[in-house]
N, CA and C atoms as a LAMMPS dump frame, in Angstrom:
ITEM: TIMESTEP
0
ITEM: NUMBER OF ATOMS
141
ITEM: BOX BOUNDS ff ff ff
-5.0000000000000000e+02 5.0000000000000000e+02
-5.0000000000000000e+02 5.0000000000000000e+02
-5.0000000000000000e+02 5.0000000000000000e+02
ITEM: ATOMS id mol type element x y z
1 1 1 N -160.499 -180.096 363.94
2 1 2 C -160.431 -181.435 364.46
3 1 3 C -159.651 -181.397 365.763
4 2 1 N -160.103 -182.102 366.762
5 2 2 C -159.447 -182.112 368.063
6 2 3 C -158.154 -182.915 368.045
7 3 1 N -157.415 -182.748 369.105
8 3 2 C -156.161 -183.48 369.208
9 3 3 C -156.208 -184.399 370.416
10 4 1 N -155.529 -185.488 370.311
11 4 2 C -155.377 -186.432 371.399
12 4 3 C -153.894 -186.527 371.694
13 5 1 N -153.524 -186.408 372.925
14 5 2 C -152.106 -186.439 373.304
15 5 3 C -151.321 -185.33 372.615
16 6 1 N -151.973 -184.207 372.346
17 6 2 C -151.334 -183.068 371.675
18 6 3 C -150.759 -183.443 370.322
19 7 1 N -151.44 -184.335 369.604
20 7 2 C -151.011 -184.791 368.284
21 7 3 C -152.112 -184.474 367.286
22 8 1 N -151.735 -183.816 366.195
23 8 2 C -152.684 -183.566 365.115
24 8 3 C -152.936 -184.9 364.418
25 9 1 N -154.162 -185.422 364.457
26 9 2 C -154.416 -186.751 363.906
27 9 3 C -154.113 -186.872 362.415
28 10 1 N -154.328 -185.828 361.656
29 10 2 C -154.028 -185.897 360.217
30 10 3 C -152.525 -185.986 359.974
31 11 1 N -151.749 -185.183 360.702
32 11 2 C -150.29 -185.222 360.553
33 11 3 C -149.757 -186.575 361.003
34 12 1 N -150.285 -187.087 362.12
35 12 2 C -149.847 -188.384 362.634
36 12 3 C -150.123 -189.488 361.62
37 13 1 N -151.343 -189.548 361.108
38 13 2 C -151.713 -190.607 360.164
39 13 3 C -150.895 -190.52 358.889
40 14 1 N -150.739 -189.338 358.339
41 14 2 C -149.956 -189.185 357.109
42 14 3 C -148.513 -189.617 357.329
43 15 1 N -147.935 -189.241 358.45
44 15 2 C -146.552 -189.604 358.736
45 15 3 C -146.409 -191.104 358.956
46 16 1 N -147.305 -191.688 359.732
47 16 2 C -147.236 -193.126 360.002
48 16 3 C -147.407 -193.924 358.713
49 17 1 N -148.338 -193.547 357.873
50 17 2 C -148.528 -194.27 356.614
51 17 3 C -147.3 -194.162 355.709
52 18 1 N -146.628 -193.031 355.744
53 18 2 C -145.428 -192.852 354.923
54 18 3 C -144.247 -193.655 355.463
55 19 1 N -144.186 -193.859 356.772
56 19 2 C -143.029 -194.498 357.395
57 19 3 C -143.189 -195.982 357.673
58 20 1 N -144.404 -196.492 357.744
59 20 2 C -144.622 -197.831 358.295
60 20 3 C -143.97 -198.947 357.472
61 21 1 N -143.883 -198.805 356.18
62 21 2 C -143.309 -199.873 355.351
63 21 3 C -141.835 -200.104 355.651
64 22 1 N -141.119 -199.07 356.021
65 22 2 C -139.687 -199.178 356.298
66 22 3 C -139.36 -199.179 357.787
67 23 1 N -140.375 -199.181 358.617
68 23 2 C -140.164 -199.112 360.064
69 23 3 C -140.031 -200.527 360.616
70 24 1 N -139.047 -200.774 361.483
71 24 2 C -138.88 -202.128 362.036
72 24 3 C -140.098 -202.57 362.853
73 25 1 N -140.525 -203.799 362.64
74 25 2 C -141.688 -204.337 363.356
75 25 3 C -141.467 -204.328 364.864
76 26 1 N -140.244 -204.478 365.286
77 26 2 C -139.959 -204.503 366.722
78 26 3 C -140.121 -203.129 367.372
79 27 1 N -140.258 -202.09 366.551
80 27 2 C -140.38 -200.728 367.089
81 27 3 C -141.689 -200.057 366.672
82 28 1 N -142.719 -200.846 366.401
83 28 2 C -143.999 -200.27 365.997
84 28 3 C -144.603 -199.384 367.087
85 29 1 N -144.282 -199.653 368.337
86 29 2 C -144.821 -198.821 369.405
87 29 3 C -144.349 -197.371 369.307
88 30 1 N -143.252 -197.12 368.591
89 30 2 C -142.788 -195.743 368.369
90 30 3 C -143.784 -194.929 367.545
91 31 1 N -144.633 -195.621 366.792
92 31 2 C -145.57 -194.93 365.909
93 31 3 C -146.941 -194.701 366.542
94 32 1 N -147.143 -195.195 367.757
95 32 2 C -148.404 -194.942 368.447
96 32 3 C -148.476 -193.459 368.811
97 33 1 N -149.659 -192.882 368.812
98 33 2 C -149.771 -191.433 369.013
99 33 3 C -149.065 -190.922 370.27
100 34 1 N -149.103 -191.673 371.357
101 34 2 C -148.497 -191.19 372.604
102 34 3 C -146.983 -191.33 372.616
103 35 1 N -146.389 -192.054 371.653
104 35 2 C -144.935 -192.181 371.539
105 35 3 C -144.381 -191.488 370.3
106 36 1 N -145.24 -191.064 369.409
107 36 2 C -144.862 -190.583 368.08
108 36 3 C -144.064 -189.292 368.14
109 37 1 N -142.995 -189.268 367.367
110 37 2 C -142.22 -188.05 367.131
111 37 3 C -142.282 -187.803 365.621
112 38 1 N -142.786 -186.661 365.202
113 38 2 C -142.955 -186.424 363.765
114 38 3 C -141.628 -186.434 363.007
115 39 1 N -141.686 -186.964 361.814
116 39 2 C -140.516 -186.927 360.933
117 39 3 C -140.433 -185.534 360.319
118 40 1 N -139.354 -185.263 359.621
119 40 2 C -139.196 -183.973 358.954
120 40 3 C -140.304 -183.752 357.935
121 41 1 N -140.764 -184.817 357.286
122 41 2 C -141.843 -184.719 356.306
123 41 3 C -143.13 -184.246 356.973
124 42 1 N -143.447 -184.8 358.126
125 42 2 C -144.654 -184.41 358.836
126 42 3 C -144.561 -182.967 359.326
127 43 1 N -143.381 -182.566 359.77
128 43 2 C -143.204 -181.184 360.222
129 43 3 C -143.379 -180.211 359.076
130 44 1 N -142.876 -180.568 357.89
131 44 2 C -143.019 -179.696 356.729
132 44 3 C -144.465 -179.604 356.277
133 45 1 N -145.196 -180.705 356.358
134 45 2 C -146.597 -180.715 355.95
135 45 3 C -147.461 -179.903 356.9
136 46 1 N -147.095 -179.87 358.168
137 46 2 C -147.872 -179.132 359.155
138 46 3 C -147.676 -177.626 359.038
139 47 1 N -146.575 -177.207 358.439
140 47 2 C -146.269 -175.773 358.334
141 47 3 C -147.048 -175.101 357.238
């Protein structure tokens, strides 16, 4: 699967779905692919 913005789409989606319920609504832009920084969970899943 290709990447957009050097982001693995599966890792991004899994991480965002895991974090979105507890993520502040005012900072949702942090979860967009071009702003996203993987959590430790996403890094472990990618390894």
